C-alpha positions as CSV (number, residue, x, y, z in Angstrom):
1,M,66.3,79.7,85.9
2,R,66.9,78.3,82.5
3,V,68.7,80.4,79.9
4,L,69.4,79.5,76.3
5,H,72.4,81.4,74.8
6,V,72.3,81.8,71.0
7,Y,75.4,82.5,69.0
8,K,76.8,81.4,65.6
9,R,79.8,79.4,66.9
10,F,80.9,77.9,70.2
11,Y,83.2,75.2,71.5
12,P,84.6,73.1,69.9
13,D,84.1,75.0,66.6
14,R,85.6,78.4,67.7
15,Y,87.8,79.7,70.5
16,G,87.8,83.4,70.0
17,G,86.7,86.2,72.3
18,V,83.0,85.8,72.3
19,E,83.3,82.1,72.9
20,R,85.6,82.7,75.8
21,M,83.2,85.2,77.3
22,L,80.3,82.8,76.9
23,H,82.3,80.0,78.6
24,Q,83.1,82.3,81.5
25,L,79.5,83.6,81.8
26,V,78.0,80.1,81.7
27,A,80.4,78.8,84.3
28,S,80.0,81.7,86.7
29,T,76.2,81.9,86.5
30,E,75.9,78.0,86.8
31,R,77.4,78.4,90.3
32,C,74.5,80.7,91.2
33,G,71.8,78.3,90.1
34,V,71.3,79.3,86.4
35,R,71.0,76.3,84.0
36,N,72.6,77.4,80.8
37,T,72.6,75.9,77.3
38,V,74.5,77.3,74.3
39,L,72.9,76.9,70.9
40,S,75.3,77.2,68.0
41,I,75.9,76.1,64.4
42,A,78.4,73.2,64.0
43,M,81.4,73.2,61.6
44,A,82.4,70.1,59.7
45,D,85.8,70.2,61.3
46,P,85.9,71.5,64.9
47,L,89.0,73.5,65.7
48,V,89.3,73.0,69.5
49,E,90.6,69.8,70.9
50,D,90.5,70.6,74.6
51,M,86.8,71.5,75.0
52,P,86.1,72.8,78.5
53,A,84.2,70.3,80.7
54,G,80.7,70.8,82.0
55,L,79.3,72.9,79.1
56,R,75.8,72.1,78.0
57,T,75.6,72.7,74.3
58,L,73.4,72.1,71.3
59,R,75.1,72.2,68.0
60,L,72.9,72.3,64.9
61,R,73.8,71.5,61.3
62,Q,75.0,74.3,59.1
63,S,73.2,74.6,55.7
64,F,75.4,77.3,54.1
65,E,77.5,80.4,55.0
66,I,77.4,84.0,53.6
67,A,79.8,86.7,54.6
68,S,81.0,84.8,57.7
69,T,77.3,84.2,58.7
70,P,76.3,80.6,59.1
71,F,72.7,79.6,58.3
72,S,71.0,76.5,59.4
73,L,67.7,75.1,58.1
74,E,67.6,72.7,61.1
75,A,67.9,75.6,63.5
76,A,65.1,77.5,61.8
77,L,62.8,74.4,61.9
78,R,63.5,73.4,65.5
79,F,64.1,76.8,67.3
80,R,60.5,77.4,68.4
81,H,60.3,74.0,69.9
82,L,63.7,74.0,71.5
83,S,63.3,77.4,73.1
84,R,60.0,76.6,74.8
85,G,61.5,75.1,77.8
86,F,63.6,78.1,78.8
87,D,62.8,81.1,80.9
88,L,64.9,83.5,78.9
89,L,66.8,83.7,75.7
90,H,70.2,85.4,75.6
91,F,71.4,86.4,72.0
92,H,75.0,87.4,71.3
93,Y,75.2,90.0,68.6
94,P,76.3,90.3,65.8
95,W,74.9,87.3,64.0
96,P,72.1,88.2,61.5
97,F,70.7,84.6,61.4
98,G,70.3,84.9,65.2
99,D,68.0,87.9,64.6
100,L,65.9,85.7,62.3
101,L,65.7,83.0,65.1
102,A,64.4,85.6,67.5
103,L,61.4,86.0,65.3
104,L,60.7,82.3,65.6
105,R,60.7,82.1,69.4
106,P,57.4,81.7,71.3
107,A,55.9,85.2,71.3
108,R,55.9,85.7,75.1
109,L,59.4,84.5,75.7
110,P,61.7,87.4,76.6
111,Y,65.2,87.9,75.3
112,V,68.3,90.0,76.1
113,V,71.1,90.8,73.8
114,T,74.8,91.2,74.5
115,Y,76.1,93.6,71.9
116,H,79.7,92.5,71.3
117,S,80.5,94.6,68.2
118,D,79.2,96.8,65.4
119,I,79.2,95.3,61.9
120,V,82.3,96.9,60.5
121,R,83.4,95.1,57.3
122,Q,80.3,94.2,55.4
123,K,78.9,97.7,54.9
124,R,76.8,96.9,51.8
125,L,75.2,93.8,53.3
126,E,74.8,95.6,56.6
127,S,72.6,98.3,54.9
128,L,70.3,95.5,53.6
129,Y,70.2,93.9,56.9
130,A,69.6,97.1,58.9
131,P,65.7,96.7,59.1
132,L,66.0,93.2,60.6
133,R,68.6,94.4,63.1
134,R,66.5,97.4,64.2
135,G,63.5,95.1,64.8
136,F,65.7,92.5,66.6
137,L,67.2,95.1,69.0
138,A,64.0,96.9,69.5
139,G,62.3,93.7,70.6
140,A,64.9,92.9,73.3
141,A,64.0,93.4,76.9
142,S,67.5,94.8,77.5
143,I,70.8,95.2,75.7
144,V,74.2,94.9,77.2
145,A,77.3,96.8,76.1
146,T,80.6,95.3,77.2
147,S,82.1,98.7,78.0
148,A,81.0,102.3,78.5
149,N,83.5,103.2,75.8
150,Y,81.7,101.1,73.2
151,L,78.3,102.4,74.2
152,A,79.5,106.0,73.8
153,T,81.0,105.4,70.3
154,S,78.5,103.1,68.7
155,S,75.8,104.9,66.8
156,T,73.5,101.9,66.9
157,L,73.8,101.7,70.7
158,Q,73.4,105.4,71.2
159,A,69.9,105.1,69.5
160,L,69.1,102.4,72.1
161,R,70.7,104.0,75.1
162,H,67.5,103.9,77.1
163,K,67.5,100.1,77.2
164,T,71.2,99.5,77.3
165,R,73.3,98.8,80.3
166,V,77.1,98.1,80.7
167,I,78.4,94.8,82.0
168,P,82.1,94.4,81.3
169,I,83.4,91.0,80.4
170,G,85.2,89.2,83.2
171,L,87.5,86.2,83.7
172,D,87.7,83.7,86.6
173,P,91.3,83.6,87.9
174,A,90.7,80.0,89.0
175,H,90.6,79.1,85.3
176,Y,94.2,80.3,85.1
177,P,96.1,78.2,87.6
178,P,99.9,78.9,88.0
179,P,101.8,77.4,85.1
180,E,103.3,74.0,85.5
181,S,107.0,74.0,86.2
182,A,107.6,71.5,83.3
183,R,105.9,73.8,80.8
184,L,107.8,76.8,82.1
185,T,111.0,74.9,81.7
186,H,110.1,73.8,78.2
187,W,109.2,77.3,77.0
188,R,112.0,79.1,78.8
189,A,114.5,76.8,77.1
190,R,112.9,77.4,73.7
191,L,112.1,81.2,73.9
192,G,113.9,82.5,77.0
193,S,111.9,85.1,78.9
194,G,111.1,88.8,78.7
195,F,109.6,88.6,75.2
196,F,106.6,90.6,73.9
197,L,103.6,88.4,73.5
198,F,100.5,88.5,71.3
199,V,97.7,86.0,71.9
200,G,94.6,85.7,69.7
201,V,93.0,84.6,66.4
202,L,95.1,86.0,63.5
203,R,92.4,88.1,61.8
204,Y,92.5,91.2,59.5
205,Y,91.6,93.6,62.3
206,K,94.1,92.4,64.8
207,G,96.8,94.9,63.5
208,L,99.6,92.3,63.5
209,H,101.0,93.7,60.2
210,I,101.4,97.0,62.0
211,L,103.1,95.3,64.9
212,L,105.6,93.6,62.5
213,Q,106.3,97.0,60.9
214,A,106.9,98.5,64.3
215,N,109.4,95.8,65.2
216,A,111.4,96.3,62.0
217,G,114.7,97.8,62.9
218,L,114.2,96.9,66.6
219,D,113.8,93.1,66.1
220,L,112.7,92.7,69.8
221,P,111.8,89.2,70.8
222,L,108.2,88.8,69.8
223,V,106.0,85.7,70.3
224,I,102.7,85.3,68.4
225,V,100.3,82.7,69.6
226,G,97.3,81.9,67.5
227,A,96.1,80.8,64.1
228,G,93.8,82.3,61.6
229,P,93.1,83.5,58.0
230,V,96.1,86.0,57.8
231,E,98.8,83.7,59.3
232,A,100.5,83.0,56.0
233,D,100.6,86.7,55.0
234,L,102.1,87.6,58.4
235,K,104.8,85.0,58.1
236,R,105.7,86.3,54.6
237,Q,105.8,89.9,55.9
238,A,108.1,88.8,58.9
239,A,110.4,87.1,56.4
240,A,110.5,90.2,54.1
241,L,111.3,92.4,57.1
242,Q,114.1,90.0,58.2
243,L,112.7,89.7,61.7
244,Q,114.9,87.1,63.3
245,N,113.3,87.2,66.8
246,T,109.6,86.8,65.8
247,V,108.2,83.4,66.5
248,F,104.8,82.1,65.3
249,L,103.6,79.3,67.5
250,G,100.2,78.7,66.1
251,A,97.2,77.8,68.4
252,L,98.2,76.4,71.7
253,P,96.4,74.7,74.7
254,E,95.5,77.0,77.6
255,A,98.2,75.6,79.8
256,D,101.0,76.6,77.4
257,K,99.5,80.1,76.9
258,A,99.6,80.5,80.7
259,A,103.2,79.6,80.7
260,L,104.0,82.1,78.0
261,L,102.0,84.8,79.7
262,H,104.1,84.1,82.9
263,L,107.4,84.4,81.0
264,S,106.5,87.4,78.8
265,R,107.6,91.0,79.4
266,A,104.3,92.6,78.1
267,L,101.1,91.8,76.3
268,V,100.8,93.5,72.9
269,F,97.4,94.0,71.4
270,P,97.7,96.1,68.2
271,S,94.1,95.8,66.8
272,H,93.4,98.8,64.6
273,L,89.7,98.5,63.7
274,R,86.5,98.7,65.7
275,S,85.8,95.0,65.0
276,E,88.0,94.6,68.1
277,A,85.2,95.6,70.6
278,F,86.8,94.5,73.8
279,G,90.0,92.3,73.9
280,I,89.9,89.4,76.2
281,S,93.7,88.8,75.6
282,L,94.2,92.2,77.4
283,L,92.3,90.8,80.4
284,E,94.6,87.8,80.4
285,G,97.7,89.9,80.3
286,A,96.3,92.0,83.2
287,L,95.4,88.9,85.2
288,F,99.1,87.8,84.9
289,G,100.3,91.2,86.0
290,K,101.8,92.3,82.6
291,P,101.9,95.8,81.2
292,L,99.6,96.2,78.2
293,V,100.1,97.8,74.8
294,S,97.0,98.6,72.7
295,S,95.5,101.1,70.2
296,E,92.9,103.7,70.9
297,L,89.8,102.5,69.1
298,G,87.0,104.0,71.2
299,T,86.2,100.5,72.3
300,G,86.6,98.3,75.4
301,S,90.4,97.9,74.8
302,S,90.9,101.3,76.2
303,Y,88.7,100.6,79.1
304,I,90.8,97.6,80.1
305,N,94.1,99.4,79.3
306,L,94.4,102.9,80.7
307,D,97.3,104.8,79.3
308,G,100.1,105.4,81.8
309,I,98.3,103.3,84.4
310,T,98.0,99.7,83.2
311,G,100.1,100.1,80.0
312,I,100.5,102.3,76.9
313,V,97.8,103.2,74.5
314,V,98.9,104.4,71.0
315,P,97.0,105.7,67.9
316,P,95.7,102.9,65.6
317,S,97.7,102.0,62.5
318,D,100.7,104.0,63.7
319,P,103.9,101.8,63.5
320,A,106.1,104.6,64.8
321,A,104.0,105.1,67.9
322,L,103.9,101.4,68.5
323,K,107.6,101.1,68.0
324,A,108.2,103.8,70.6
325,A,105.9,102.0,73.1
326,L,107.8,98.7,72.6
327,L,111.1,100.4,73.0
328,R,110.1,102.2,76.1
329,L,108.9,99.0,77.8
330,A,111.9,97.0,76.6
331,T,114.3,99.5,78.3
332,D,112.5,100.4,81.5
333,D,112.2,97.5,84.0
334,R,110.7,99.8,86.7
335,L,108.0,101.0,84.4
336,C,107.1,97.5,83.4
337,A,106.8,96.4,87.0
338,R,104.6,99.4,88.0
339,L,102.3,99.1,85.0
340,G,102.0,95.3,85.4
341,K,101.1,95.6,89.1
342,Q,98.5,98.2,88.4
343,A,97.0,96.2,85.6
344,R,96.6,93.2,87.9
345,E,95.0,95.4,90.6
346,R,92.6,96.9,88.1
347,F,91.7,93.4,86.8
348,M,90.8,92.3,90.3
349,R,88.7,95.3,91.0
350,R,86.7,95.4,87.7
351,F,87.1,92.4,85.5
352,T,86.5,89.2,87.4
353,A,83.9,86.6,86.3
354,E,82.2,87.1,89.6
355,R,81.5,90.8,88.9
356,M,80.2,89.9,85.4
357,S,78.0,87.2,86.8
358,D,76.5,89.5,89.3
359,G,75.6,92.0,86.6
360,Y,73.9,89.4,84.4
361,L,72.1,87.7,87.3
362,A,70.6,91.1,88.2
363,L,69.6,91.7,84.6
364,Y,68.0,88.2,84.2
365,R,66.0,88.7,87.3
366,S,64.8,92.2,86.4
367,V,63.6,90.9,83.0
368,L,61.9,87.9,84.4
369,Q,60.0,89.9,87.0
370,D,57.8,91.2,84.2
371,A,57.8,88.1,82.0
372,P,54.9,85.6,81.8
373,D,55.3,82.1,83.2
374,Q,57.1,79.7,80.9
375,P,56.6,75.9,80.6
376,A,58.6,73.8,83.1
377,A,59.5,71.0,80.6
378,D,62.8,71.2,78.9
379,P,62.6,69.9,75.3
380,L,66.4,69.5,75.2
381,E,66.2,66.6,77.6
382,A,64.8,64.4,74.8
383,T,67.4,65.4,72.2
């Protein structure tokens, strides 16, 4: 089975949640005989240095970008030819240019869509784009929501409930080996242990400004891992609040993140807008047996983190509630241990890459049962 995944960015150009999910999905289904290729649009300056091995990718040139949406004339010209050698196309939404590419595929080639998020920020442009989106989603053989929570709260998905199934994102524990002793020693000497940890791209919807407000007056040890567009603003805010124990480490290799997860007290994920549709960092915290702190958004974050079971869930944009949650975990070792243990157990039951892979393999097979035969030649072999 040959599957072409289509998304706007992938390694080495981006390292956010969708890219991590794609990496896990590709790796886990490859072990079951699926031959995956990821088509994406290349950036002039790739951001990731330690690109995972074994990925089969096709990066096409970007022509221009509008509202965080990359466009590629090369992709438009070559997509029909490139897609002919595949049995199935797998689009990852949202990416409006990807919707256009779906129109250029061979007419009898089926496609599925993983619906990662509603379009939240660009409301005016979204209204202009809505007809294209409706046609794109209507043409999909099946749509995947990453949590039942998101399916229930997305008006777009509710209108397509008859063709939507839920397959949660999963991670492979083997991709997260025990931290090296030398790295643990390094970070323990620099930061100590028992700190609160955030891991992710520093974007507007991550709610880190709320986390900094919550920590004002407490000044609990807080480590922020990641880089992004609001980094400078957050550093200025931390300085204005006179937070002495907040450390910004920037983007780090996976091995260092694993060491920090091991040393941390809890994983804090204060995203406050629905642009945060799932929260892979929450999965990583659960995998490492850490209690989780997140906001109730009606999305997958509250499917991963169950209030009082795996961590604490607070209202969004509420610094006082977030402050109370941090203080509670900072002063109750038994609660931290219980929530962390239960977070790890829930991860192993529901959020492994193997479970995700099983769901997508069943989906692919059900779609291809009704699909016409596709050409055996793979045009990517000659590129």
